[in-house]
Structure formats: structure tokens, C-alpha cells
C-alpha positions in Angstrom: 99.6 69.9 121.7 102.7 69.9 120.3 102.9 73.1 118.7 102.2 74.9 122.1 105.1 72.9 123.4 107.5 73.9 121.3 106.6 77.5 121.6 107.2 77.3 125.9 110.7 75.8 124.9 111.4 77.7 122.5 110.5 80.9 124.8 112.5 80.1 128.0 115.7 80.0 125.9 114.7 83.2 124.5 114.4 84.6 128.0 117.4 82.6 129.3 119.6 84.4 126.4 118.3 87.6 126.8 117.3 87.5 122.9 114.2 89.8 124.2 116.6 92.9 124.5 116.5 93.0 120.8 113.2 94.4 120.6 112.9 96.4 123.7 111.1 99.4 123.0 108.3 101.7 124.3 104.8 101.8 124.1 104.3 104.9 122.1 105.1 104.4 117.9 108.7 106.1 117.6 107.3 106.8 113.7 103.8 108.4 115.5 101.9 105.8 113.1 99.5 103.4 113.4 98.6 100.6 110.4 95.4 98.9 109.7 96.6 95.5 107.9 95.1 92.2 107.4 96.4 88.7 108.7 97.7 87.6 106.4 100.9 85.0 107.1 102.7 86.7 104.4 102.5 89.8 106.1 103.5 89.1 109.5 106.7 90.9 108.5 106.5 92.3 105.2 104.3 94.6 106.2 106.4 96.9 107.7 109.6 95.7 106.3 108.5 96.9 103.1 107.4 100.3 104.7 110.5 100.6 106.7 109.8 100.5 109.8 111.3 98.7 112.6 110.3 97.2 115.8 108.6 100.3 117.7 107.9 102.6 115.2 104.5 102.1 114.2 101.4 100.1 116.2 100.2 97.4 113.8 96.1 96.4 113.7 95.3 93.2 111.9 91.9 91.3 111.1 90.8 89.2 108.2 91.3 92.1 105.2 91.8 94.4 107.0 88.2 96.1 107.4 86.3 97.8 109.7 83.2 96.4 109.8 81.1 97.8 112.4 82.2 101.9 114.1 82.1 101.0 117.9 84.7 97.5 117.3 87.7 97.1 118.1 89.2 97.5 115.2 87.8 101.2 115.6 88.3 101.3 119.0 92.8 100.1 118.6 92.7 103.1 115.5 91.0 105.7 117.6 93.6 104.8 121.5 96.3 104.5 118.9 95.6 108.1 118.4 94.8 109.8 121.5 96.2 107.6 124.3 99.6 105.8 122.5 100.7 108.7 120.3 99.8 108.1 116.9 99.5 111.4 114.4 98.8 109.2 111.1 97.3 106.4 109.6 98.1 103.8 107.4 95.8 101.4 105.4 96.9 98.6 104.4 95.5 96.1 101.8 97.0 93.6 99.5 97.3 92.0 96.2 95.6 88.0 95.9 94.1 89.3 99.9 92.2 85.4 101.1 89.0 87.9 102.0 88.5 89.0 98.0 85.9 86.8 96.7 85.3 84.4 99.8 83.2 81.9 99.6 81.3 82.2 102.1 78.8 79.2 101.8 82.2 77.2 101.9 83.2 78.6 105.5 79.6 78.1 106.5 79.7 74.0 105.5 83.4 74.1 106.5 82.3 74.8 109.9 79.0 72.6 109.5 81.3 70.2 109.3 84.0 70.6 112.2 80.2 70.9 114.4 78.1 73.7 113.8 75.2 72.8 113.5 72.1 74.1 111.1 70.7 74.6 115.1 73.0 76.8 115.8 73.7 78.7 112.5 69.7 79.2 112.7 69.9 80.7 116.2 72.7 83.4 115.1 70.1 84.2 111.9 66.8 84.6 114.4 69.1 87.1 117.0 69.3 90.0 114.1 73.1 88.1 113.0 72.8 87.9 108.9 75.8 85.1 109.3 76.3 85.7 105.4 76.9 89.1 105.7 79.0 89.2 108.7 81.7 86.3 107.3 81.3 88.1 103.6 84.8 89.5 102.3 84.7 91.9 99.8 84.8 92.1 95.9 87.9 94.7 95.6 90.7 95.7 97.1 90.8 99.0 96.9 87.2 99.5 97.5 87.7 98.3 100.7 90.7 100.9 101.5 88.8 103.3 100.6 85.7 101.9 102.2 87.5 102.3 105.1 89.4 105.3 105.1 86.1 106.7 104.2 84.6 105.0 108.2 87.3 106.7 110.0 87.3 110.1 108.5 83.0 109.9 109.2 83.9 108.8 112.3 82.6 111.3 115.0 85.5 110.1 117.7 88.0 110.9 114.5 90.6 113.4 114.4 89.9 115.6 110.9 93.7 116.7 111.1 94.8 112.7 111.4 96.2 111.7 107.5 94.5 108.2 106.4 97.2 107.2 103.4 95.2 104.2 101.4 98.9 101.3 100.2 98.2 98.2 98.6 101.2 95.9 98.9 101.7 92.7 96.8 102.8 89.8 99.1 104.7 88.6 96.2 107.3 91.3 96.6 106.4 94.2 98.8 105.7 96.6 96.1 103.2 99.4 97.2 100.2 100.9 94.8 99.7 104.4 96.7 95.5 104.4 96.3 95.0 107.4 99.5 97.7 110.5 100.2 96.5 111.2 103.4 98.1 114.4 103.2 96.2 116.0 100.0 92.7 114.5 101.9 93.7 116.8 104.7 94.2 119.9 103.1 
């Protein structure tokens, strides 16, 4: 529990020194955009700074691989809420080079689960309930294809406003350089 103790101790000082004042903003994104990106630690700040955004400019949705795994899952819900309730008018789907979800070794992940106490019986029960563990944990083979697939999932969603541009980018986590995959303005013309 040392990490939690460090967090709570830091937070007391943070609040006492009113350091939060540097981050005061509204719940509406100033740049009227939402970014879906990966949870990779290298992107914690880089994912917004390399695009020129500061605190309060954009909504940021993060998950493993910047992937929409289900059309009615939490990632898609977050994007729709950002548009319809929080004022986002553009979406940026940003994957990255050297992503841990690219070519993920699912077998190795399952073996690690077992070494930490998840039993084969548990895995079998989940499998028999209709969940394909291999598919559930699987990443992607190509970051560009993943971005394009996500864009199509959004554009094909029955609740999506077709006038919203969706931009596709790949960021290099080593230097912040961007590769344009899709200019969302061109896609809605």
C-alpha cells in the first residue's frame, strides 16, 4: 500500500497549496473534440501535448489499443456522450506505433492469469457462457487497420451524427510525430 499512501500524502499538499487552480476548466472541451487513444504510459501527456492541446481542450477516452471492441460498449458510449452531452464536434482516433496490443500474445496473457490464480475451471466457465477468451483479449495485427476499423464502427453506428468529422492518426510514442490516416473533413464532404 505504499503507492496509495504516497498518493494520499501528495494530494493533501496539492490541495493545501491550491495547485489544482492550474487545472480549473469546464466539463465542455474548449477545442470541441474528443480523442480516443491508447492507455500506454508513454501517451499520458504526449497524446495531447503533441497535438497542441492543454488541460480543458479535449475529452480523452483511453483503453488498451484505442479500440472500439463493441458498438454498445463503454468506449462508444463515451464518444457519443462527448458529442451529444459535452459539446464535442470532432473525433480523433489516435493509435500509436509500438503498441502492446499489436500482435498481443493472448496465450502468454492467459498463462500469466493462471500464474496469478485464475483457474482453468474459471476460464472454462467463461468460455461456456459464450465469451471467447481468445477473442476478448486479442489485440490487432496492424495499427492503421485498427484505426480504420474504429472509424467505420463509428460512422456505421445508428446513433452517430454523420456530420461529425472523424480524424485518424498514428503517433510515434518516442518523438510525438504524427501520421495522418484519415482527414475527417474529407470524409464528410
